[in-house]
MARLUMKOL-86332 format. One record per residue (C-alpha): x, y, z; residue number from 1. Coordinates in steps of 0.25 Angstrom, whole numbers, always signed. Layout:
residues N
east=X&north=Y&up=Z&k=NUM;
...
end
This chain:
residues 532
east=+411&north=-197&up=-122&k=1;
east=+421&north=-187&up=-126&k=2;
east=+431&north=-190&up=-115&k=3;
east=+439&north=-202&up=-112&k=4;
east=+440&north=-203&up=-97&k=5;
east=+430&north=-200&up=-86&k=6;
east=+432&north=-196&up=-72&k=7;
east=+421&north=-195&up=-61&k=8;
east=+422&north=-188&up=-48&k=9;
east=+413&north=-193&up=-37&k=10;
east=+413&north=-187&up=-23&k=11;
east=+405&north=-192&up=-11&k=12;
east=+402&north=-182&up=+0&k=13;
east=+398&north=-189&up=+13&k=14;
east=+398&north=-187&up=+28&k=15;
east=+391&north=-195&up=+39&k=16;
east=+380&north=-189&up=+46&k=17;
east=+387&north=-180&up=+56&k=18;
east=+376&north=-170&up=+60&k=19;
east=+378&north=-168&up=+75&k=20;
east=+365&north=-162&up=+80&k=21;
east=+363&north=-157&up=+94&k=22;
east=+354&north=-144&up=+93&k=23;
east=+351&north=-134&up=+82&k=24;
east=+360&north=-123&up=+88&k=25;
east=+372&north=-132&up=+90&k=26;
east=+382&north=-129&up=+79&k=27;
east=+394&north=-135&up=+86&k=28;
east=+402&north=-144&up=+76&k=29;
east=+404&north=-158&up=+79&k=30;
east=+417&north=-165&up=+73&k=31;
east=+410&north=-174&up=+63&k=32;
east=+401&north=-162&up=+58&k=33;
east=+414&north=-155&up=+54&k=34;
east=+416&north=-165&up=+43&k=35;
east=+403&north=-161&up=+37&k=36;
east=+406&north=-147&up=+38&k=37;
east=+420&north=-149&up=+32&k=38;
east=+414&north=-157&up=+21&k=39;
east=+405&north=-145&up=+17&k=40;
east=+416&north=-135&up=+18&k=41;
east=+428&north=-143&up=+12&k=42;
east=+422&north=-152&up=+2&k=43;
east=+407&north=-149&up=-2&k=44;
east=+408&north=-134&up=-3&k=45;
east=+422&north=-134&up=-10&k=46;
east=+417&north=-144&up=-20&k=47;
east=+405&north=-135&up=-23&k=48;
east=+415&north=-124&up=-25&k=49;
east=+423&north=-133&up=-35&k=50;
east=+410&north=-136&up=-43&k=51;
east=+406&north=-122&up=-44&k=52;
east=+419&north=-117&up=-49&k=53;
east=+420&north=-128&up=-59&k=54;
east=+406&north=-124&up=-64&k=55;
east=+409&north=-110&up=-64&k=56;
east=+422&north=-112&up=-72&k=57;
east=+414&north=-122&up=-82&k=58;
east=+424&north=-133&up=-78&k=59;
east=+417&north=-147&up=-82&k=60;
east=+415&north=-155&up=-69&k=61;
east=+407&north=-167&up=-65&k=62;
east=+407&north=-175&up=-52&k=63;
east=+399&north=-183&up=-43&k=64;
east=+395&north=-181&up=-28&k=65;
east=+389&north=-191&up=-18&k=66;
east=+383&north=-184&up=-6&k=67;
east=+379&north=-194&up=+4&k=68;
east=+365&north=-192&up=+9&k=69;
east=+369&north=-189&up=+24&k=70;
east=+378&north=-178&up=+19&k=71;
east=+367&north=-172&up=+10&k=72;
east=+359&north=-172&up=+23&k=73;
east=+369&north=-165&up=+31&k=74;
east=+372&north=-155&up=+20&k=75;
east=+358&north=-150&up=+21&k=76;
east=+356&north=-151&up=+36&k=77;
east=+353&north=-137&up=+41&k=78;
east=+359&north=-140&up=+55&k=79;
east=+372&north=-145&up=+49&k=80;
east=+373&north=-133&up=+39&k=81;
east=+372&north=-124&up=+51&k=82;
east=+383&north=-131&up=+58&k=83;
east=+391&north=-131&up=+45&k=84;
east=+390&north=-116&up=+44&k=85;
east=+394&north=-114&up=+59&k=86;
east=+406&north=-122&up=+56&k=87;
east=+410&north=-114&up=+44&k=88;
east=+408&north=-101&up=+52&k=89;
east=+417&north=-106&up=+63&k=90;
east=+427&north=-109&up=+52&k=91;
east=+426&north=-94&up=+47&k=92;
east=+427&north=-89&up=+61&k=93;
east=+440&north=-98&up=+63&k=94;
east=+445&north=-93&up=+50&k=95;
east=+444&north=-78&up=+54&k=96;
east=+452&north=-82&up=+67&k=97;
east=+462&north=-89&up=+58&k=98;
east=+464&north=-77&up=+49&k=99;
east=+467&north=-69&up=+61&k=100;
east=+477&north=-79&up=+67&k=101;
east=+484&north=-82&up=+54&k=102;
east=+485&north=-68&up=+49&k=103;
east=+500&north=-67&up=+49&k=104;
east=+502&north=-82&up=+46&k=105;
east=+505&north=-91&up=+34&k=106;
east=+491&north=-97&up=+34&k=107;
east=+483&north=-84&up=+33&k=108;
east=+480&north=-86&up=+18&k=109;
east=+476&north=-100&up=+21&k=110;
east=+466&north=-96&up=+32&k=111;
east=+460&north=-85&up=+23&k=112;
east=+458&north=-95&up=+12&k=113;
east=+451&north=-105&up=+21&k=114;
east=+443&north=-94&up=+28&k=115;
east=+438&north=-88&up=+15&k=116;
east=+435&north=-102&up=+10&k=117;
east=+426&north=-105&up=+22&k=118;
east=+419&north=-92&up=+21&k=119;
east=+416&north=-94&up=+6&k=120;
east=+411&north=-108&up=+8&k=121;
east=+402&north=-104&up=+19&k=122;
east=+396&north=-93&up=+9&k=123;
east=+394&north=-104&up=-1&k=124;
east=+388&north=-114&up=+8&k=125;
east=+377&north=-104&up=+13&k=126;
east=+375&north=-95&up=+1&k=127;
east=+379&north=-102&up=-12&k=128;
east=+374&north=-116&up=-8&k=129;
east=+364&north=-111&up=+3&k=130;
east=+369&north=-123&up=+12&k=131;
east=+365&north=-133&up=+2&k=132;
east=+377&north=-140&up=-4&k=133;
east=+369&north=-151&up=-10&k=134;
east=+361&north=-142&up=-18&k=135;
east=+374&north=-136&up=-23&k=136;
east=+379&north=-150&up=-27&k=137;
east=+365&north=-153&up=-33&k=138;
east=+367&north=-141&up=-42&k=139;
east=+379&north=-147&up=-49&k=140;
east=+372&north=-160&up=-50&k=141;
east=+361&north=-153&up=-58&k=142;
east=+371&north=-147&up=-67&k=143;
east=+377&north=-160&up=-70&k=144;
east=+390&north=-158&up=-63&k=145;
east=+388&north=-166&up=-51&k=146;
east=+383&north=-180&up=-49&k=147;
east=+377&north=-184&up=-36&k=148;
east=+378&north=-198&up=-31&k=149;
east=+370&north=-205&up=-20&k=150;
east=+374&north=-212&up=-8&k=151;
east=+369&north=-220&up=+4&k=152;
east=+361&north=-213&up=+15&k=153;
east=+371&north=-213&up=+26&k=154;
east=+384&north=-218&up=+18&k=155;
east=+382&north=-232&up=+23&k=156;
east=+392&north=-242&up=+19&k=157;
east=+382&north=-250&up=+11&k=158;
east=+389&north=-264&up=+10&k=159;
east=+387&north=-265&up=+25&k=160;
east=+372&north=-263&up=+25&k=161;
east=+369&north=-269&up=+12&k=162;
east=+364&north=-282&up=+19&k=163;
east=+352&north=-274&up=+24&k=164;
east=+344&north=-269&up=+12&k=165;
east=+335&north=-260&up=+20&k=166;
east=+347&north=-252&up=+25&k=167;
east=+354&north=-252&up=+11&k=168;
east=+341&north=-247&up=+4&k=169;
east=+340&north=-236&up=+15&k=170;
east=+354&north=-231&up=+13&k=171;
east=+351&north=-230&up=-2&k=172;
east=+336&north=-225&up=-2&k=173;
east=+337&north=-214&up=+9&k=174;
east=+347&north=-206&up=+1&k=175;
east=+337&north=-205&up=-11&k=176;
east=+329&north=-194&up=-5&k=177;
east=+342&north=-187&up=-1&k=178;
east=+347&north=-186&up=-15&k=179;
east=+333&north=-183&up=-21&k=180;
east=+332&north=-171&up=-11&k=181;
east=+346&north=-165&up=-14&k=182;
east=+349&north=-170&up=-28&k=183;
east=+336&north=-173&up=-35&k=184;
east=+336&north=-188&up=-38&k=185;
east=+344&north=-201&up=-36&k=186;
east=+359&north=-200&up=-39&k=187;
east=+364&north=-210&up=-50&k=188;
east=+377&north=-214&up=-42&k=189;
east=+378&north=-220&up=-28&k=190;
east=+390&north=-217&up=-19&k=191;
east=+393&north=-229&up=-11&k=192;
east=+397&north=-225&up=+3&k=193;
east=+412&north=-229&up=+5&k=194;
east=+410&north=-235&up=-9&k=195;
east=+404&north=-247&up=-2&k=196;
east=+399&north=-257&up=-12&k=197;
east=+393&north=-271&up=-11&k=198;
east=+384&north=-278&up=-21&k=199;
east=+372&north=-277&up=-12&k=200;
east=+371&north=-262&up=-16&k=201;
east=+368&north=-265&up=-30&k=202;
east=+353&north=-266&up=-29&k=203;
east=+352&north=-254&up=-21&k=204;
east=+360&north=-245&up=-30&k=205;
east=+351&north=-250&up=-41&k=206;
east=+338&north=-248&up=-33&k=207;
east=+341&north=-234&up=-30&k=208;
east=+344&north=-230&up=-44&k=209;
east=+359&north=-228&up=-42&k=210;
east=+366&north=-229&up=-56&k=211;
east=+381&north=-231&up=-51&k=212;
east=+390&north=-231&up=-39&k=213;
east=+405&north=-231&up=-36&k=214;
east=+414&north=-241&up=-30&k=215;
east=+428&north=-242&up=-25&k=216;
east=+437&north=-247&up=-37&k=217;
east=+439&north=-261&up=-30&k=218;
east=+424&north=-263&up=-29&k=219;
east=+423&north=-263&up=-44&k=220;
east=+436&north=-269&up=-48&k=221;
east=+433&north=-281&up=-39&k=222;
east=+419&north=-283&up=-44&k=223;
east=+414&north=-295&up=-51&k=224;
east=+418&north=-296&up=-63&k=225;
east=+430&north=-286&up=-63&k=226;
east=+427&north=-273&up=-70&k=227;
east=+433&north=-274&up=-84&k=228;
east=+435&north=-258&up=-84&k=229;
east=+440&north=-257&up=-70&k=230;
east=+436&north=-245&up=-62&k=231;
east=+436&north=-236&up=-74&k=232;
east=+422&north=-240&up=-79&k=233;
east=+409&north=-243&up=-72&k=234;
east=+403&north=-257&up=-70&k=235;
east=+389&north=-260&up=-65&k=236;
east=+383&north=-270&up=-55&k=237;
east=+374&north=-281&up=-59&k=238;
east=+362&north=-273&up=-57&k=239;
east=+367&north=-261&up=-65&k=240;
east=+373&north=-251&up=-55&k=241;
east=+385&north=-245&up=-61&k=242;
east=+398&north=-245&up=-53&k=243;
east=+410&north=-236&up=-54&k=244;
east=+423&north=-238&up=-47&k=245;
east=+432&north=-227&up=-41&k=246;
east=+445&north=-224&up=-47&k=247;
east=+455&north=-229&up=-36&k=248;
east=+467&north=-222&up=-42&k=249;
east=+460&north=-208&up=-43&k=250;
east=+456&north=-210&up=-28&k=251;
east=+471&north=-213&up=-25&k=252;
east=+475&north=-200&up=-33&k=253;
east=+465&north=-191&up=-25&k=254;
east=+470&north=-197&up=-12&k=255;
east=+484&north=-195&up=-15&k=256;
east=+482&north=-181&up=-20&k=257;
east=+474&north=-177&up=-7&k=258;
east=+486&north=-180&up=+2&k=259;
east=+496&north=-170&up=-5&k=260;
east=+504&north=-163&up=+5&k=261;
east=+501&north=-149&up=-1&k=262;
east=+486&north=-151&up=+2&k=263;
east=+479&north=-146&up=+14&k=264;
east=+480&north=-154&up=+27&k=265;
east=+465&north=-156&up=+30&k=266;
east=+468&north=-163&up=+43&k=267;
east=+475&north=-151&up=+49&k=268;
east=+465&north=-140&up=+54&k=269;
east=+467&north=-127&up=+62&k=270;
east=+456&north=-133&up=+71&k=271;
east=+466&north=-144&up=+76&k=272;
east=+478&north=-135&up=+76&k=273;
east=+475&north=-121&up=+82&k=274;
east=+474&north=-119&up=+97&k=275;
east=+460&north=-122&up=+102&k=276;
east=+456&north=-108&up=+105&k=277;
east=+458&north=-104&up=+90&k=278;
east=+449&north=-116&up=+86&k=279;
east=+438&north=-115&up=+96&k=280;
east=+426&north=-115&up=+87&k=281;
east=+431&north=-128&up=+81&k=282;
east=+432&north=-135&up=+95&k=283;
east=+421&north=-145&up=+99&k=284;
east=+415&north=-144&up=+112&k=285;
east=+425&north=-155&up=+117&k=286;
east=+437&north=-147&up=+111&k=287;
east=+439&north=-156&up=+99&k=288;
east=+445&north=-148&up=+87&k=289;
east=+438&north=-147&up=+74&k=290;
east=+442&north=-143&up=+60&k=291;
east=+442&north=-128&up=+56&k=292;
east=+444&north=-130&up=+41&k=293;
east=+457&north=-121&up=+42&k=294;
east=+468&north=-130&up=+38&k=295;
east=+482&north=-124&up=+35&k=296;
east=+491&north=-136&up=+33&k=297;
east=+495&north=-144&up=+21&k=298;
east=+498&north=-159&up=+21&k=299;
east=+513&north=-156&up=+21&k=300;
east=+519&north=-164&up=+32&k=301;
east=+525&north=-153&up=+40&k=302;
east=+523&north=-146&up=+54&k=303;
east=+512&north=-136&up=+54&k=304;
east=+522&north=-125&up=+57&k=305;
east=+529&north=-127&up=+44&k=306;
east=+523&north=-117&up=+34&k=307;
east=+525&north=-127&up=+22&k=308;
east=+514&north=-135&up=+29&k=309;
east=+504&north=-123&up=+27&k=310;
east=+493&north=-127&up=+16&k=311;
east=+496&north=-120&up=+3&k=312;
east=+483&north=-120&up=-5&k=313;
east=+490&north=-116&up=-18&k=314;
east=+500&north=-127&up=-17&k=315;
east=+488&north=-137&up=-14&k=316;
east=+480&north=-131&up=-26&k=317;
east=+492&north=-134&up=-35&k=318;
east=+494&north=-148&up=-30&k=319;
east=+479&north=-150&up=-33&k=320;
east=+481&north=-147&up=-48&k=321;
east=+493&north=-157&up=-48&k=322;
east=+485&north=-168&up=-41&k=323;
east=+473&north=-165&up=-50&k=324;
east=+481&north=-167&up=-63&k=325;
east=+487&north=-180&up=-57&k=326;
east=+473&north=-185&up=-54&k=327;
east=+468&north=-182&up=-68&k=328;
east=+479&north=-188&up=-75&k=329;
east=+480&north=-201&up=-67&k=330;
east=+465&north=-203&up=-69&k=331;
east=+466&north=-200&up=-84&k=332;
east=+477&north=-210&up=-85&k=333;
east=+469&north=-221&up=-78&k=334;
east=+457&north=-218&up=-87&k=335;
east=+466&north=-218&up=-99&k=336;
east=+471&north=-232&up=-95&k=337;
east=+458&north=-238&up=-92&k=338;
east=+452&north=-233&up=-105&k=339;
east=+462&north=-242&up=-113&k=340;
east=+454&north=-254&up=-107&k=341;
east=+439&north=-249&up=-110&k=342;
east=+431&north=-242&up=-121&k=343;
east=+423&north=-234&up=-111&k=344;
east=+428&north=-221&up=-104&k=345;
east=+434&north=-224&up=-91&k=346;
east=+430&north=-217&up=-79&k=347;
east=+438&north=-213&up=-66&k=348;
east=+429&north=-212&up=-53&k=349;
east=+434&north=-203&up=-43&k=350;
east=+425&north=-205&up=-31&k=351;
east=+429&north=-199&up=-17&k=352;
east=+423&north=-193&up=-4&k=353;
east=+421&north=-179&up=-7&k=354;
east=+427&north=-175&up=+7&k=355;
east=+440&north=-179&up=+1&k=356;
east=+440&north=-167&up=-7&k=357;
east=+440&north=-154&up=+2&k=358;
east=+437&north=-160&up=+15&k=359;
east=+449&north=-170&up=+15&k=360;
east=+457&north=-165&up=+4&k=361;
east=+456&north=-150&up=+4&k=362;
east=+460&north=-148&up=-10&k=363;
east=+451&north=-159&up=-15&k=364;
east=+440&north=-150&up=-21&k=365;
east=+451&north=-142&up=-28&k=366;
east=+455&north=-155&up=-34&k=367;
east=+441&north=-158&up=-39&k=368;
east=+441&north=-144&up=-46&k=369;
east=+455&north=-145&up=-52&k=370;
east=+451&north=-159&up=-57&k=371;
east=+439&north=-154&up=-65&k=372;
east=+447&north=-142&up=-70&k=373;
east=+459&north=-150&up=-74&k=374;
east=+451&north=-160&up=-81&k=375;
east=+447&north=-150&up=-91&k=376;
east=+461&north=-152&up=-97&k=377;
east=+459&north=-166&up=-100&k=378;
east=+449&north=-169&up=-112&k=379;
east=+448&north=-184&up=-110&k=380;
east=+442&north=-184&up=-96&k=381;
east=+428&north=-180&up=-91&k=382;
east=+423&north=-180&up=-77&k=383;
east=+409&north=-187&up=-77&k=384;
east=+399&north=-192&up=-67&k=385;
east=+397&north=-207&up=-66&k=386;
east=+382&north=-205&up=-71&k=387;
east=+387&north=-198&up=-83&k=388;
east=+398&north=-208&up=-86&k=389;
east=+388&north=-220&up=-85&k=390;
east=+378&north=-213&up=-94&k=391;
east=+388&north=-212&up=-105&k=392;
east=+392&north=-227&up=-104&k=393;
east=+386&north=-239&up=-110&k=394;
east=+381&north=-245&up=-97&k=395;
east=+376&north=-258&up=-102&k=396;
east=+390&north=-262&up=-105&k=397;
east=+396&north=-259&up=-91&k=398;
east=+401&north=-271&up=-84&k=399;
east=+393&north=-278&up=-73&k=400;
east=+401&north=-280&up=-60&k=401;
east=+398&north=-283&up=-46&k=402;
east=+407&north=-274&up=-38&k=403;
east=+414&north=-279&up=-26&k=404;
east=+411&north=-275&up=-11&k=405;
east=+420&north=-263&up=-9&k=406;
east=+421&north=-249&up=-2&k=407;
east=+431&north=-238&up=+0&k=408;
east=+434&north=-243&up=+14&k=409;
east=+447&north=-249&up=+19&k=410;
east=+451&north=-260&up=+10&k=411;
east=+440&north=-257&up=+1&k=412;
east=+429&north=-265&up=+7&k=413;
east=+421&north=-264&up=+20&k=414;
east=+430&north=-264&up=+32&k=415;
east=+429&north=-249&up=+34&k=416;
east=+415&north=-251&up=+38&k=417;
east=+416&north=-264&up=+45&k=418;
east=+427&north=-267&up=+54&k=419;
east=+430&north=-268&up=+69&k=420;
east=+429&north=-253&up=+71&k=421;
east=+414&north=-252&up=+66&k=422;
east=+408&north=-266&up=+65&k=423;
east=+400&north=-264&up=+77&k=424;
east=+391&north=-254&up=+70&k=425;
east=+385&north=-265&up=+61&k=426;
east=+378&north=-274&up=+70&k=427;
east=+370&north=-263&up=+76&k=428;
east=+368&north=-256&up=+62&k=429;
east=+363&north=-269&up=+56&k=430;
east=+353&north=-272&up=+67&k=431;
east=+348&north=-258&up=+66&k=432;
east=+346&north=-259&up=+51&k=433;
east=+338&north=-271&up=+53&k=434;
east=+330&north=-264&up=+63&k=435;
east=+328&north=-252&up=+54&k=436;
east=+321&north=-261&up=+44&k=437;
east=+313&north=-267&up=+55&k=438;
east=+308&north=-254&up=+59&k=439;
east=+305&north=-250&up=+44&k=440;
east=+297&north=-263&up=+43&k=441;
east=+290&north=-262&up=+56&k=442;
east=+285&north=-247&up=+55&k=443;
east=+282&north=-246&up=+40&k=444;
east=+272&north=-234&up=+40&k=445;
east=+275&north=-227&up=+53&k=446;
east=+274&north=-212&up=+54&k=447;
east=+276&north=-201&up=+65&k=448;
east=+286&north=-203&up=+76&k=449;
east=+289&north=-217&up=+72&k=450;
east=+292&north=-214&up=+58&k=451;
east=+302&north=-203&up=+63&k=452;
east=+309&north=-213&up=+71&k=453;
east=+309&north=-224&up=+60&k=454;
east=+315&north=-213&up=+51&k=455;
east=+326&north=-209&up=+61&k=456;
east=+329&north=-224&up=+63&k=457;
east=+332&north=-225&up=+48&k=458;
east=+341&north=-213&up=+49&k=459;
east=+349&north=-219&up=+61&k=460;
east=+351&north=-232&up=+53&k=461;
east=+356&north=-225&up=+41&k=462;
east=+365&north=-216&up=+49&k=463;
east=+371&north=-229&up=+56&k=464;
east=+374&north=-235&up=+43&k=465;
east=+383&north=-224&up=+39&k=466;
east=+397&north=-229&up=+34&k=467;
east=+404&north=-218&up=+41&k=468;
east=+403&north=-223&up=+55&k=469;
east=+410&north=-236&up=+53&k=470;
east=+420&north=-230&up=+43&k=471;
east=+423&north=-219&up=+54&k=472;
east=+425&north=-231&up=+64&k=473;
east=+434&north=-239&up=+55&k=474;
east=+443&north=-227&up=+52&k=475;
east=+443&north=-222&up=+67&k=476;
east=+438&north=-209&up=+62&k=477;
east=+428&north=-202&up=+72&k=478;
east=+425&north=-216&up=+77&k=479;
east=+418&north=-211&up=+89&k=480;
east=+408&north=-202&up=+81&k=481;
east=+406&north=-214&up=+71&k=482;
east=+403&north=-224&up=+82&k=483;
east=+393&north=-213&up=+89&k=484;
east=+386&north=-211&up=+75&k=485;
east=+384&north=-225&up=+72&k=486;
east=+379&north=-229&up=+86&k=487;
east=+370&north=-217&up=+88&k=488;
east=+362&north=-220&up=+75&k=489;
east=+361&north=-235&up=+79&k=490;
east=+357&north=-231&up=+93&k=491;
east=+346&north=-221&up=+87&k=492;
east=+341&north=-232&up=+78&k=493;
east=+340&north=-242&up=+90&k=494;
east=+333&north=-231&up=+98&k=495;
east=+322&north=-229&up=+87&k=496;
east=+321&north=-244&up=+85&k=497;
east=+318&north=-247&up=+99&k=498;
east=+309&north=-235&up=+101&k=499;
east=+300&north=-240&up=+89&k=500;
east=+300&north=-253&up=+96&k=501;
east=+294&north=-248&up=+108&k=502;
east=+285&north=-238&up=+101&k=503;
east=+291&north=-226&up=+108&k=504;
east=+301&north=-215&up=+103&k=505;
east=+306&north=-202&up=+109&k=506;
east=+301&north=-191&up=+100&k=507;
east=+311&north=-182&up=+106&k=508;
east=+323&north=-192&up=+104&k=509;
east=+319&north=-195&up=+89&k=510;
east=+317&north=-180&up=+86&k=511;
east=+331&north=-177&up=+91&k=512;
east=+337&north=-189&up=+83&k=513;
east=+330&north=-184&up=+71&k=514;
east=+337&north=-171&up=+72&k=515;
east=+351&north=-177&up=+74&k=516;
east=+350&north=-188&up=+64&k=517;
east=+342&north=-180&up=+53&k=518;
east=+348&north=-187&up=+41&k=519;
east=+338&north=-191&up=+30&k=520;
east=+326&north=-183&up=+35&k=521;
east=+316&north=-189&up=+25&k=522;
east=+321&north=-204&up=+28&k=523;
east=+310&north=-215&up=+28&k=524;
east=+313&north=-226&up=+37&k=525;
east=+305&north=-236&up=+28&k=526;
east=+317&north=-236&up=+19&k=527;
east=+322&north=-247&up=+28&k=528;
east=+310&north=-256&up=+25&k=529;
east=+313&north=-269&up=+17&k=530;
east=+310&north=-269&up=+3&k=531;
east=+298&north=-278&up=-1&k=532;
end
């Protein structure tokens, strides 16, 4: 290799299944769906803009993206695409209204920039990408610029279901057809939901041909034996799966940068601050306010009447450059120090939730672009994918380690998904998991209506296993919605189980459920059968 240090950027795009279907012509936005629309507008489309600009300017770049199977489905759901465009059209109409309202005010230029940005992105979504963002990302994969990672079917926290082999194999196998459909094969890397690792996952990663995965740093550092090269070089499990660890200090640098006072305050939105009559398109049926995407204030701690609190895009851009320089120099300094203790090229793994860039941190995608452009000034570093890095290593000499149970949750283990706020889910879910295997064994070759019911039962189990619901309950975030989503999937499964036991199921009820919970249309319930 002609460089001394390697950096790998890995982003994970995921949202839980938030498709709220009532009837085809109902385009009213539900609160949780707004997160999906905002992810498209504020993270995925801006990220594609960054990649296109870098490519057009011939700036070398290389990064990786894990897109959860549930999000893949939602991005290609025609009903959600229609609702997204309805949401964007409301933003455009609201922008016209805001341009008129602020025509003589200080924030007029800011409103104009948001309005033009939203219009441009609507055109890009419908015309340039033809509503198919996965195809756009796939084009960068084929060019060797982007590596796609796999993940579990519904972002289950895998350590808590690893006692049930059939559920674990379903979470690993169902996504295989999703990735074949959208990305033409099996990914090399596997993104562990919430970085949740336990030793029980080793044989499944191997069985489904995943070459590597990424852990929180303490998962590797507390492994047995301790890694001789710390978190700056991969290890491998006893069965040969390669393990990378996050660069903890890089994550701290990003978190610190994202809270700078000059950056846009994404928690303050015109939809929450203007009189109700001015934001009526963004009011729900029960009067709940929703985000408009028009945000006028920086993070500076002052009253909203103070002009110094108005967001200044140029000042924020200048601060991005400063933070990017600090980030690069800090990372290089760590890699340089690590290189003193190893013969191999050290690597810094920067693994984050994609929504942190753009959706949470408005300037985040600008940071990514600035990072690649600025890196051209440094000859000793290169951005690589983890597959590329492994290919150039003498893998037979990589240290064998059994990593420690770990996650990105509170205190680094499992309490974010199992405590007094959410433990009630598991006694019902574990029983349903056993019953799903029972159904798959009892009806191995059924067709017609019974097969449809069994396939829907499999969907409901997978949706109930989503780690998002217990995490929301733990964090006291949308807890009523999370409880409802967990309960409704378990209730739907139980209804199907009892109907199959009595040999009667309502065709009308099943058809309605299939339209509501339509994730994984090609699922085969036999994935829950016991391996012989």
